[in-house]
C-alpha positions as CSV (number, residue, x, y, z in Angstrom):
1,M,0.0,0.0,0.0
2,S,1.5,3.4,-0.9
3,E,1.5,6.4,1.3
4,S,-0.8,9.3,0.6
5,P,0.9,12.5,-0.5
6,K,0.0,14.0,2.9
7,T,2.0,11.7,5.1
8,P,4.9,13.4,6.8
9,R,7.5,11.0,5.3
10,R,6.2,11.6,1.7
11,R,6.0,15.3,2.3
12,A,9.6,15.4,3.6
13,A,10.8,13.4,0.6
14,I,9.1,15.7,-1.8
15,L,10.5,18.8,-0.1
16,L,14.0,17.3,0.1
17,A,13.9,16.4,-3.6
18,G,12.7,20.0,-4.4
19,G,15.5,21.4,-2.2
20,I,18.1,19.2,-4.0
21,A,16.7,20.3,-7.4
22,A,16.9,24.0,-6.3
23,L,20.5,23.6,-5.0
24,A,21.6,22.0,-8.3
25,F,19.9,24.7,-10.3
26,V,21.3,27.6,-8.3
27,L,24.8,26.1,-8.3
28,D,24.6,25.6,-12.1
29,Q,23.3,29.1,-12.9
30,T,25.6,30.8,-10.5
31,T,28.7,29.2,-11.9
32,K,27.5,30.0,-15.5
33,V,27.0,33.7,-14.6
34,W,30.5,33.7,-13.0
35,V,32.0,32.2,-16.1
36,E,30.2,34.7,-18.4
37,T,31.3,37.7,-16.3
38,T,34.9,36.7,-15.6
39,M,36.0,34.9,-18.7
40,T,36.0,35.5,-22.5
41,L,34.6,32.9,-24.9
42,G,37.3,30.3,-25.5
43,Q,39.5,31.4,-22.6
44,Q,41.1,28.6,-20.5
45,I,42.2,28.8,-16.9
46,D,44.4,26.2,-15.3
47,V,42.7,24.7,-12.2
48,L,44.6,21.4,-11.6
49,P,46.8,21.0,-14.7
50,P,47.0,18.7,-16.5
51,V,43.7,17.1,-15.4
52,L,41.2,20.0,-14.9
53,Y,40.7,23.4,-16.6
54,W,38.0,26.0,-16.8
55,R,37.3,26.7,-20.5
56,Y,34.4,28.9,-21.5
57,H,32.5,27.2,-24.3
58,L,28.9,27.7,-25.7
59,N,27.3,24.4,-26.7
60,P,24.4,24.5,-29.1
61,G,24.1,20.7,-29.1
62,A,24.1,17.8,-26.7
63,A,27.1,16.0,-25.1
64,F,30.2,16.2,-27.1
65,S,28.5,19.0,-29.1
66,M,26.4,16.4,-31.0
67,G,23.3,17.6,-32.8
68,T,24.2,21.2,-33.1
69,D,21.6,21.8,-35.8
70,H,18.8,20.3,-33.8
71,T,18.9,22.4,-30.5
72,W,15.1,22.6,-30.3
73,I,14.9,18.8,-30.0
74,F,17.1,18.9,-26.9
75,T,14.9,21.7,-25.5
76,L,11.8,19.5,-25.9
77,I,13.5,16.4,-24.4
78,Q,14.7,18.4,-21.5
79,A,11.3,19.9,-20.9
80,A,9.7,16.4,-21.0
81,V,12.4,15.0,-18.6
82,L,11.8,17.9,-16.2
83,V,8.0,17.4,-16.2
84,F,8.5,13.6,-15.7
85,A,10.9,14.1,-12.7
86,L,8.6,16.7,-11.1
87,V,5.5,14.4,-11.5
88,T,7.5,11.5,-10.2
89,F,8.3,13.5,-7.0
90,R,4.8,12.7,-5.8
91,K,5.6,9.0,-5.8
92,L,8.6,9.4,-3.5
93,G,8.5,7.6,-0.2
94,G,11.1,6.1,2.0
95,S,14.1,5.8,-0.3
96,W,16.4,8.8,0.2
97,L,18.5,7.6,-2.7
98,W,15.5,8.1,-5.0
99,V,15.0,11.5,-3.5
100,L,18.6,12.4,-4.2
101,G,18.5,11.0,-7.8
102,L,15.3,12.6,-8.9
103,G,16.1,15.9,-7.2
104,G,19.5,16.0,-8.8
105,L,18.1,15.1,-12.2
106,A,15.4,17.8,-12.0
107,G,17.8,20.5,-11.0
108,G,20.4,19.6,-13.6
109,V,17.8,19.5,-16.4
110,A,16.3,22.7,-15.2
111,G,19.7,24.4,-15.4
112,N,20.4,23.4,-18.9
113,L,16.8,24.0,-20.0
114,T,17.1,27.5,-18.7
115,D,20.1,28.0,-20.9
116,R,18.2,26.7,-23.9
117,L,15.3,29.0,-23.2
118,F,16.9,32.2,-22.1
119,R,20.5,32.4,-23.4
120,A,21.6,33.6,-26.9
121,P,20.7,33.0,-29.6
122,S,17.2,32.4,-28.1
123,L,17.2,35.8,-26.4
124,V,19.0,38.8,-28.1
125,D,18.7,42.3,-26.6
126,G,15.6,41.2,-24.5
127,S,13.7,39.8,-27.5
128,F,13.2,36.1,-28.4
129,V,14.6,35.4,-31.8
130,S,14.8,31.6,-31.9
131,F,13.0,30.4,-28.8
132,G,14.3,27.2,-27.3
133,Q,17.6,27.3,-29.2
134,G,19.9,29.0,-26.7
135,H,23.4,27.7,-26.2
136,V,24.4,26.0,-23.0
137,V,27.4,27.5,-21.1
138,D,30.0,24.8,-20.5
139,F,33.3,25.4,-18.7
140,I,34.6,22.3,-16.9
141,S,37.3,20.8,-19.1
142,V,39.0,17.5,-18.6
143,P,41.5,16.5,-21.3
144,Q,40.3,13.9,-23.8
145,F,36.7,14.4,-22.7
146,A,33.8,16.7,-23.2
147,I,33.6,20.2,-21.8
148,F,30.6,20.2,-19.4
149,N,28.9,22.1,-16.5
150,I,27.5,21.6,-13.1
151,A,24.0,20.7,-14.5
152,D,25.6,18.0,-16.7
153,S,27.3,16.6,-13.6
154,F,24.0,16.4,-11.7
155,I,22.3,14.8,-14.6
156,V,24.9,12.1,-15.2
157,C,25.4,11.3,-11.5
158,S,21.6,11.2,-11.0
159,I,21.0,8.9,-14.0
160,I,23.7,6.5,-12.8
161,L,22.2,6.5,-9.3
162,L,18.6,5.9,-10.6
163,C,19.8,3.1,-12.9
164,A,21.6,1.4,-10.1
165,L,18.5,1.7,-7.9
166,M,16.4,0.0,-10.6
167,V,19.1,-2.7,-11.3
168,F,19.2,-3.5,-7.6
169,G,15.4,-3.5,-7.3
170,I,15.1,-0.7,-4.8
171,N,11.7,0.9,-5.1
172,M,10.8,4.6,-4.4
173,D,9.3,3.6,-1.0
174,G,12.6,2.0,0.0
175,S,11.4,-1.6,-0.4
176,R,13.1,-4.1,-2.5
177,E,11.5,-6.1,-5.3
178,A,11.1,-9.7,-4.4
179,K,13.3,-12.0,-6.4
180,K,11.4,-14.3,-8.5
181,P,12.4,-18.0,-8.0
182,K,14.0,-19.7,-10.9
183,K,11.7,-21.9,-12.7
184,T,12.9,-25.5,-12.5
185,M,11.7,-28.2,-14.9
186,N,9.6,-30.9,-13.4
187,Q,10.3,-34.5,-14.2
188,D,7.8,-34.7,-17.1
189,E,9.4,-31.6,-18.8
190,A,12.9,-33.0,-18.3
191,N,11.9,-36.3,-20.0
192,T,10.5,-34.5,-23.0
193,H,13.9,-32.7,-23.6
194,D,15.9,-36.0,-23.6
């Protein structure tokens, strides 16, 4: 039996997921504003050379700059994922790992979706010119890998966590799925295979 949305445990889970989402969103947007105001496009700053740099990059596509001509598709996908995550918040119960995963996913997606909706070239001089096609600000650079941002980190870590929870059969209420017993052949079935 599932808890009603009004139980204290469920309410606390929803509020915590919302708080995690808000934290991810604020961290992402704050770091992007910092990059835009302190760096020039293409500039690189050594952080922990040779393994970590800040490099200001505008990404019109997805990971590894794939699909740069189809930015609007990523906007629609991100909007759908955000709605799904927020709707799924209502199903949260006793698993704080699900709370962490869904909250991180929602916050990360909201951060990149905000870029798609409100950064150039979507918004130029206060007017929308190509709604939903803004470029995402990326700045975390690791050699031989993509340039990414805080939102991307929350999205990837959250998806890994959510997949692990599903693989290990941990439900949103904290319960585990019962393992189904292996079907064994009875003597009649075994004789028909000989």
